[in-house]
C-alpha positions, -999 to 999 in steps of 0.1 A, spaced: -679 -780 709 -706 -774 734 -690 -741 746 -689 -727 711 -726 -734 702 -738 -698 709 -711 -682 690 -716 -706 661 -753 -700 659 -748 -662 656 -725 -666 626 -744 -693 607 -774 -692 585 -804 -714 594 -794 -738 566 -758 -740 579 -771 -747 614 -793 -775 600 -764 -789 581 -741 -789 611 -768 -806 633 -774 -833 606 -737 -839 603 -732 -840 641 -761 -866 645 -746 -888 617 -712 -885 632 -724 -894 667 -743 -925 654 -715 -938 632 -683 -926 648 -690 -918 685 -654 -913 694 -649 -885 669 -659 -850 680 -662 -817 663 -635 -795 678 -646 -764 660 -669 -752 633 -674 -719 615 -692 -705 586 -667 -699 557 -694 -682 536 -731 -687 531 -727 -720 513 -697 -735 531 -691 -747 567 -655 -754 578 -651 -780 605 -622 -796 624 -627 -831 637 -609 -844 668 -600 -880 666 -589 -902 696 -566 -918 671 -563 -903 637 -566 -928 609 -572 -925 572 -603 -948 575 -619 -923 600 -613 -893 579 -626 -911 548 -658 -921 566 -663 -886 579 -658 -872 544 -684 -896 531 -709 -885 557 -702 -848 550 -709 -855 513 -742 -872 522 -753 -842 543 -742 -818 516 -765 -837 491 -794 -832 515 -789 -795 524 -768 -780 496 -743 -767 522 -706 -778 516 -687 -791 547 -649 -787 546 -630 -809 570 -597 -797 584 
């Protein structure tokens, strides 16, 4: 996702950027093999993300969804995982 950072920052509000960074940090700490393939602002209160798994499993998606909910509770920005 490194190559998309500039484009993302132009389309996201400061709260959405903060939310994405918090989620990215939690993801890196807890699930280092999972990467954010793309992210975009859906509207002012929702971010849409697609996660790239080395091996897709239900457990990984459930863990990522739990982290997204935790970040949402902190920032009031919803993260939709695709």
